[in-house]
N, C-alpha and C positions, 0 to 999 in steps of 0.2 A: 559560337555556342558549344558547350561541352556535349559530347556524345558518349556512348557507352565506353567505360563504366562510370563516367563522371556524373556530377549532380546537376539537375536542372536548377536554374535560379529559383529561389523560393517563391518569388512573386509572379513568375511567368504565367500568362493566361492566353497565349496565342498558340496556334497550331495543334491544340489538343482538345478543343471544345470544352474547356473547363467551365466557362460561364454557362454553357447550355446544358451541361450534364446535370440531371437530377436522378440519382439512382433510386431504383425501387427496392433493391435488396443489397445489403452491405454485410460483409464478413469482417470481423475483428479477430486477429490471430495473436492474442496475448495469452500464452499457455500457462505460464507460471511466473513467479511464485505468488503466494498469497498477497504479500505486501505490494509487489509489483503490479498485480492485477488491480488492487485498490487504487494505486497511483494512476492507473489507466482509465478508471471510471470517468473522470472529467472529459476525456476524449470521447467516450461513448455518449455522454450527456450532450456534448457540443455537436456531435454528428446528428443526433435526433433533433436538436434545435435548428440546425441548418436545413435538414431534410426531414421534417416531422412525419411525413407519410411513408418513409422507407421502413423496411423490416430490417432490424439490426440483429444479427446472429453473432454470438461470441463463442469461440471454440477454446476449450480450457482443459488442462490435464492435472489440476490440483484442487484442493478443498475450497478454493475461492468460489467454485460453482454454487455453493449453498448461499452465498451472499448475492451473486449475480442473478440468480433465477428469479428473485423477487424485486429486482431493481427496475424502476419504471422506464429507464432508457434502453433496456435489453429485452428484446422480444423473444429470443430463443437462446438457450445455452446448449452447446454440444459438448459432451464430456468424452474425452478420448484417453486411452491408456498412455502412460508416460513413455513406454518403449515402442510406440507405434512406428517410429522411423526405422527400426531394425527389423520390422516384419513386413515382407512383401505382400502378404495377404491383407494386412491392414491398409496398405497403400491403395489397393484395388477397391476395397469396400469404402474407404474414406472418399476416394475419387468419385465413386457413384453417388454417395450420400451428398457430397458437396455440390456436384454438378446438377443434381436434381433440383436444387434450390435456385439455380440460375442467378448467381450473384453478379451484380454490375461492377461493384468496387470491393477490393479488400484493403484493409489497413493493417500494417504490420509494425506495431510499436516495439515488439521484442527484438527484431533485427537479427535473428539467427537463421541458420539453414532450415531448422525444423519448422519454424513459424512461417518463413517465406515459402517453403515447399507446399504448405497447405494452401496458401493463396494461389500458387501455380496450379495445384491439383484441382482447385475449384473451377478453373476455366474462366475466371472473371476477366473482363476486357481491360479493366484498370486495376493495377496492383500498386498501391502507394506504400512506399517504405523509405528508409533513410539511406543516404550514401554512406561511405566509410567514415564519415565524421561521427557516426553513432553505431551503425550496423556492422556486423562481422560476417565472416565466412562467405557463404554464397548469397546471402540475403540481398545485397544491392544488385546483383546480377539477375535476380528473379523478379525485381520490381520493374514496372513500366514507367513509374514516376518516382524519382529519388529526391528527397528533401535533405538539405544540409542543416544539421543541428547548430543552432546559435543560442538556444536557451540554456540556462544553468540547471534549474530544478527539474527533476524528472517529470513532474506533472506537466509543466509547460513544454518540455521537450516532446512528450507524446502528443500534446495538443498541436504542435507545429506540423504534424502530418496534414492538418486541415488548412495550412497557410496559403495554398493556392486558391482556396475558395473564400476565405474570410480572414480578416486581420486577427492576429493572436496577441492579446494583451497579457504581459507577464503578471503572474500572481492573481489572475482573475478566473481560474478554473473552479468549477462547482461540482461537488460530489452528489448532491441531491439524494442522500441516502434515505431509504424508507425506514419506517418502524417495522421490525420483524415481530409481529404481534404475538405469535405463539411463544417465541423466545422471551419476549418482554414479560409475559405473564409468568413464565417459569422463573425468570430472574427475580421478579418481585417476591415470589414464594421463597426463593433461595435466600434473599436478603432478610426476609421476615424470620427465617429459621436461625439466623446467627444471633449470638449473644451480645447485643448492642447495649451501650448506655443510652439513656433517653435522648441525649443531645446528639450523639454521633451517628445515628441511623441515617441521616440525610447529609452528612458531611464527612466523607471518607475518601481515602486515596487508594487508587489501584496501582499495584506493582507487578510488572511482568519481567521476571529474571531470565527468561529463555531467549534464545536467538538461533537462527539457522546455521550460523557459523560459530565455531569455538572462539574465534578471534573477536567476536562481537560481545562476549559475555563479560559483565562486571562482576566482581567477587560477591558471592551471595551473602557473606557475613556483613558486607557494607550495606546491602539492601536491608538486612535485619536491623542494623544500627540506625539506618535512616528512618525506618518505621518507628523505632523507639523514640528517636528525637522529635519526629513529627507529632507523635502523641504527647510527648512531654511539653513541647513548646506551643503547639497549636490545637491540642485536643483532638487530632484527627487519627482515627485508627485506619488500618490498611487491609485490603484484601489482595492476596497474592494469587495471580492467575498462573496457570500451567497447562501444558499439553504434553502427554507422554510421561513415561516413568522417570526419565532423567530429570525433567523439570519438576515433577512432583517431589522428588528428593530435595531439590533446591528450595522449593516452596516450604518444605518442612523445616529445613535449616533456618530459613528466614523467620518463620513463625517462632521457633525456639529462641533465636537470637534477639527477637523483638521484645521478649519478656511480656507477652500478653497484648502487645500493641498491634499485632497482625494476625489475621485468619488465613488459613489455606482455603481457597475457594473450592467448592465441589467441582467435579469434572464438568466441563462445558463444551458444547460444540461451537462452531464459529459464530453463528447468529447470537447465541447466548452470550459468548464472550464480548461481542460488540455491544450488546445491551447492558452488560455489566459496566463496560467502559463508558457508555453514554451517561450512566447514572453517577459516575464518580466525579469528585471535585477536580481530580488531577490524576494523570497517569505518569509513572516513572518507568522508563524502559530504554532498551538499546534500540538500534536501527533494525526493526523487525516488523512483522505484520501488524501486531496490536498498536504500534506507533501510528501507522497510517490509518488504522481503523479509528483511532482517536481524532486525527485530523479530519477524517471524513464526517464524523458526527459532531465536531466542534468542541470536544473535550480538551481543555488545556493540558499540555504535556511537557515534561522535562525529558529530553532525549539525550542519550549518551553515545558519542561517536568516536570510535577508535580507528578501524581500518577503512571507514567510509567517510565521505565529506558531508558535513551537516547541511551545507547550502545546496547540495545536490539531491540527497535522499533523506533529509531531515523532515520534520513536520512542516506541512504546507500552510502558510498563513502566519499572521502576526500575533496569535494568542499564545504562543509557545516559547520555550527557551531551549535551545539546542546547545549542548556542551561538547566542544571539540577537544579531543585529547591533545596535550602538548606534544605528543609523539605523532606527528602528522602522517597521513597515509602517503604511500608512494604515488607520485603523479600518474603513473601508467599501470602499475601492477596492483591488483586487489588481493590482499592476503586472506583467503578463506580458511586456511588451516594454519596450525601452529599455536604458539602461546598468545595469550591475550594481554601482552605487555602494554599495548597502547591503552586498553581499557583500564588496566590497573593504575595507569598514570592519572586517571581522573579521580580527584580527591573527594572524599565524603563531604567535606565542608563546602565545596563548590556546588555539589548536588543539593545539599540541604539549603544553602542560600538561595539557589534558583527556585526550589519548591516554596520557600518562604516568600519570595517575591510574588509568585503567582497566587498563593493563598491570601496574602495581604491585599493584593489587588482585588481578588474576589470579595473579600470581607468589606472593603471600602465600597465596591459596587453595590453589594447587597444593602448596605446602610443607606446609600443614596436613593436606592429604589424604594426602600421602606419609608 
């Protein structure tokens, strides 16, 4: 049997009391980013299904907290500053705060030193993380139980942290997203304020041109041309989502290029953006937070992948179409910075055709229901 720093066999249930353990308090250390936190939600859902009486606390350092705080699987969200690891005073106060909750288990899907250190500071007797098949830096050394990654998609990868306790079926993760009621009311008012035609008020497309990495962005002019073609061919107008001044400028270019087929959305917070996406017929976006929000609420999407692999971080489930750039990602290096040459290699015609497939499927489904 492997010992430090190797991985325990995924299915091993001896010598560690796995079958007998029923934690009362669990800490989940997925700190960032928004999209990755959303991809981790099925792990939280499964933890609560496996141990329904445990208290699940999620510690986070990004805006995803506003979505997690209302999620039925999450009992408590602890927000921490992004730079906490560089501040010794933060270490001390976090240690006190975490140990006061007397966690039995910690789960570390992020697999970095900063996330694993929080589990160690918590004093939990079981710290479940990945071995070096997925985790990096000091994370595997700080785990008391190390899982070898064998899944491809990130949702199923994170769910594998529960594999010592329950079988993990690929593709069966559940987001169980709630309705954010205040945001939903605000979004209905927002939609009513736009200048719709009588037919397209309930049949429109959401476009998200932004991304966390420059290498993930698709040319904004193509988004505008896509909106124009979708309106011409399918009668669907588009709403362009944005966050921050840079994305607002992109949204305005798309609106202008669309020649009246697209609106720039008003400023939205994260729950409002999710409720906009929930109401759209389709989302077109790169590999970024709104893509995973669409997967989580069941909105079909066309996702564009350049520096990342579609089968690893694309939309989860079979209602979607993921387009992989012909310029494939490096198998080991992820290009966060530089030119978006891989995204530029994705042709407008391919994206339009994918959108048409999903919109046609929806139209057929609606006619059958009617």
